[in-house]
N, C-alpha and C positions, 0 to 999 in steps of 0.2 A: 400481560401479553398483548401486543398491539394487533391490529387487524391483519397486517401483512404476515406476521408470524403465525397467526391462527390459520390463515389460508394455506401457508406453506405446510404446516403440520397436517391439515386436512387432506392435501394432495397425497400424502404418504399413506393415508388410510385407503385411498382409491387405487394408487399405483405404487407398487413396491419400488424402493430405490435400487438403481442400477449403478454399479461402480464405473466411474468415468475412465478407469484404467483397465481393469480386467474384464469388465462387462458382466460380472456375476451379480446376483442380487445381494444387496448390502444388509438387509434385515435391520435397518436403522433409518432414522430420519435424516439421512445424509447420503449423497451419491458417491460414496467411496467406502470400500469395505475395510475392516480393521486390519487385514493383512497388508493391503496396499498402503494404508495410512502409516503403518509402522515402518514401511520401507522408504518413505519419502526422505529427502535430504534436509532434515530439520536443522535449523541454525542453532547450534549448541554453545560454542564458545565464540565470543565476538567482543569488539570494543563497545563499551556501554554508551558511548556518544554516537558514533557513526555506524555501528553494527557490522563493520567489516569483519569477516570471519578470521579467526586467529587461533593460536594454540592455547590461549587462556582467556580470561574474562577481564583483563586489565585494559585501560585506555591505550589506544595505539599511539605511536610516536607522533604522528601528524596532529592528533587531537590534543596531546599533551603540549606540543609546541604552540599550537594555535587552537584553543578550544572553540568549537562552533557556537553560533548564536542559539541553536536548539540544544536542549538539555539532555536529550536521549533519543535513540532510535530503537523502536520495537519492531522486530521482524520475525516472521515465522520460519522462513526457509532460505537455504542457499539457492541462488538462481542457477540451477543446473538440472539436467535431466532427472525426472520428467517435469519438474516445475516450469522450466523454460518453455516447454512445448504446451503445457496446459495454459500458461499465461498468454502465449502467442495465440492459441485457439480462442481464448476469452476475448482478447483485444481485436484480433483481425478477422475472426470468423463468427463472432457473437455467440460463442459457446458459453452461455451464461452460467450453466451448471458448474463449469470449471471455476469461474470467478466466485460463485457462491461458496463452493466447497473450500477453496483455498483461503478465502476471507474468514470463514467460520473456524477453520483449523488454526490459522494464525492468531485470531482473536483468543481462542482457547489457550494458546501458549502464553498469552499475556493478560489473561482475564483479570487476575487480582490487581495487577498494576493499573490497568485501565479503569477498573472500578475505584481504585484508591484516588485516582486523579480526577474522577468525575465530580460534577458539581454545577451550580447555576452559572458559574463564570467560564465553563469549558465549552468551547465551540469545536465541532468536528468539521474540518474544512478540507475539501479535496483539492489536489493540484489541478489547476485548470488547463484545458486545451484551448488553443486559438479557435474561434468560431469556425473558421474555414476547415480546420482539421476535424473538428467535432462533427460538422455536417458530412464530411467525406466518410468518416468512420461510422456515423449513425448514433454514437453515444460516447460519453466520456467514462472510461472504465474506472477511473478514480472516484467519480461521482457515485457509481454503483457500490463500490467498496465502502465509501464513507457512509452512504445511506444504510447499509447493512450494519456497519459498526455502531452508528448512532442508535439503531434499534437494540443492538445487543448490550450496550454498556449499561443503561441508556444515557444519552446525552443529546444536546441540541445540535442539529445539523444546520450549517450555513453554506449553501452552495453558490452564493453570489458575492461573498466577501472578497474573493480574489478573482481577478480577471487577467487575461493575457492580451497584451497590446501588440506584440510582434510575433508573427508566424515564423519562428526560427526553424532552421534545419534540425532534424532529429539529432539528439546528442550522440547517439551511438554511431552516427555516420561521421563524426568529427574526431580528430586527434585530441588527446587529453589537454594539450596546451591551448586549444581553441575553444574548449567548452565553456569556460567561465565568461569569456568575451562574448560568446554566442548568445548567452542569456542576459547579458547586462541590460537593465531597464526594460526587461520583457514583461514584468508583472506589476500590477497595481493593486493596492488595497483600497477599498471603496470608502472606508470611514475610520475615524479614530476608535481604537479598540479599548481605551480606558481601563487597562489592566486585565482584560480578558485573557484567559489561557487558551491556547490553540493546540488541537490535535490535528496535525497536518498529515493528510493521507495520500499515498501514492501506491502504485502497483509494485514497482521495482525501484530500488535505489542502486545506482551503478557507481558513479564517482562521487555522488553527493553534491554535485554542483547545483542542480535544480533546487534541492531542499535548502541548501545554504543561501542561495539568492532569495528565495521566498521568505525564509526565516528571518533574514536580515531586514526585509521590508516589513514583516509583521512586527518585529521588535521596534523598529523605527516608528511604526504607527501606534505604538502604545501597548502591545501585548506584553504581559508580565512573564510569560513562559511559552515556549514552543516545544512540543514533543512530537516526533515523527513516527508514524505507523506505516509500514510497508509490508506487503505480503512476502516479498523476497528481497534478498540482498545479494548482489553480484560478488562472487569470490574474486580474489586478485586476478585469477585467470581461469577460464572454464570454456569447454567446447560447446558449440551449439549443435543440437541434434533436431531433426525434423522427421515428419512422417507419421506421427501419432495423431489420432483424432481427425483424420482427413477423410 
């Protein structure tokens, strides 16, 4: 157990965990109670490549027609209430407990797979923000998720391998047809990867355009495989709700 994990455990000896949803004591070393955890919108059936929710676990038509450059997407939840609100609070209000809890739960969902792919040649790499956006937000949420994952697996974290050279508009603000063009040539890989395997980490996968653009660049730079980890995956259509954790 590393120092960060020891400190986290020690705090729960001093202060009981409080559920980020119902506010009751959790009586465990995690800020979510078992009842609220069981009610979360877990991602159960999905395409094994892009993780888009579906009625079964077969590859979707889009991935069958054009397989992505990444080999799998591991995600814990559907991006709908209350996951969307918790991630919004994590990213935009620095509600770090929400990010910690959701990452821990999503990791638990794929613990065995992640341990199976771990090794000396596995690098945990977060999706980068442009420096301007990172300064405005105060942190990169994907960095924090990746850092926690690297500790849990365990695996080597590389937060500088990828960088963003163009400060593009948010993908969610653009129509679907414009998203791929919006990200073209936005990311750079700093070095030759020489067969390294990459666990590419993001908070939410929506259309898959960002992870596809980055994965293509990683493969072109010599990565032997790219697996995507995301806390949540957006369903084909879902409502946005707000008001929680304010």
